[in-house]
C-alpha positions in Angstrom: 43.9 90.1 256.4 47.4 88.2 257.0 50.0 88.4 259.3 54.2 88.4 258.5 56.2 88.4 261.9 59.4 90.0 261.1 61.9 89.0 264.0 65.9 90.2 263.9 68.7 90.9 266.1 71.5 93.1 265.1 74.7 94.3 266.8 76.7 96.2 264.8 73.5 97.6 262.4 74.2 95.0 259.5 71.5 92.5 260.4 68.9 95.4 260.8 69.9 97.0 257.7 69.0 93.1 256.2 65.6 93.4 258.3 64.7 96.6 257.1 64.9 95.5 253.8 62.9 92.6 254.1 60.6 94.9 255.7 60.3 97.6 252.8 59.7 94.2 250.4 56.7 92.9 252.8 55.1 96.3 252.7 55.5 97.4 249.2 52.7 98.7 247.6 51.8 95.7 245.5 51.1 93.7 248.7 48.2 94.7 250.4 46.7 92.0 252.3 49.3 91.4 254.5 49.8 93.3 258.2 53.3 93.0 259.0 54.5 93.1 262.7 58.5 93.6 263.0 60.2 93.2 266.3 63.5 93.0 267.5 64.3 89.3 268.9 64.4 90.7 272.9 60.7 92.3 272.2 59.0 89.5 270.5 57.2 86.5 272.6 54.9 83.8 272.4 52.0 86.2 271.4 53.5 87.8 268.7 54.1 83.7 267.1 50.5 83.4 267.9 49.1 85.9 266.0 51.5 85.1 262.4 50.5 83.2 259.7 54.4 83.6 258.3 57.7 84.4 259.5 60.9 86.0 258.9 64.0 85.5 261.2 67.2 87.4 260.6 70.0 87.1 262.9 73.9 87.8 262.7 76.6 84.9 262.6 78.3 85.2 266.0 81.2 82.8 266.7 79.9 80.8 263.9 76.6 80.6 265.3 73.0 82.6 265.5 73.3 85.3 267.9 72.3 85.0 271.5 69.3 87.2 270.9 67.9 85.2 268.3 68.6 82.3 270.4 67.1 83.4 273.5 63.7 84.4 271.1 63.2 81.0 270.5 64.0 79.2 273.6 61.6 82.0 275.4 58.7 81.3 273.2 59.2 77.0 272.4 57.4 75.9 275.0 54.7 78.7 275.4 53.8 78.0 271.6 54.1 73.9 271.8 50.8 72.7 270.1 49.3 75.9 269.9 50.8 77.0 266.2 49.7 75.9 262.7 52.9 75.0 260.5 54.0 78.6 260.1 55.9 79.5 256.6 59.2 80.8 257.4 62.3 82.5 255.8 66.0 83.2 257.1 68.6 85.9 256.7 71.8 86.0 257.9 74.5 88.5 258.3 77.8 86.3 257.9 81.1 88.2 258.8 82.3 84.1 258.0 80.7 82.0 255.8 76.9 81.6 258.2 76.7 78.4 257.8 76.8 77.7 261.3 74.2 80.8 261.8 72.1 79.0 259.3 72.1 75.3 260.1 71.4 76.3 264.0 68.4 78.0 263.0 67.5 75.2 260.4 67.8 72.8 263.2 65.7 75.0 265.6 63.5 75.7 263.0 62.6 72.0 262.4 61.3 71.5 266.0 58.9 74.5 265.9 56.0 73.7 263.1 57.8 76.7 260.8 58.4 75.5 257.0 61.1 77.1 255.4 59.7 78.2 251.7 61.9 80.5 250.3 65.8 80.3 250.0 67.8 82.0 252.9 69.8 85.0 251.8 73.1 84.9 253.7 74.9 88.2 253.1 78.9 87.5 253.5 80.5 90.3 254.2 80.1 94.1 254.0 76.3 94.3 253.3 75.8 95.9 249.5 72.9 96.7 247.4 72.9 93.0 246.1 72.2 91.7 249.7 69.2 94.3 250.3 67.9 93.2 247.4 67.7 90.2 248.3 66.1 91.0 251.0 63.5 93.1 250.0 62.5 90.0 247.6 62.6 87.6 250.7 60.3 90.0 252.1 58.2 90.8 249.3 58.2 86.6 248.5 57.1 85.8 251.7 53.9 88.7 252.1 53.5 88.0 248.3 52.5 84.2 249.2 50.6 84.8 252.2 48.2 87.2 250.6 47.9 84.8 247.6 47.2 81.4 249.8 49.8 80.0 248.7 51.0 79.4 252.2 
């Protein structure tokens, strides 16, 4: 059994809706060999990263950056897992009130410091969350879970 960790932060609920969609994709009936752990950034910690074979990170865009809670999760776990993690395939989703590029750039910079390998195109949901954004996140969750199950990652 492979393990997929989904870590997200939401304040207004927009990123939470995207995270729920990613969870729905990762746990769809076509994927049976992946156990998913779904946690807010405040609840996730080093043990969760050590458990995982793959990772999805979701954040709102706050002032052109990732959320403070997501940054806190990454700060709280970096040294605790340093040298203990195998490279983790990773995907990113951002709920953006603006263009989302600052949040994505910040996350990518940190992802490069961890042994995380971005393996899917990020989802940047600009503006109001709609069915298209939710479908993109379902597909992101399904693709990462299916790739883990198939041994691609």
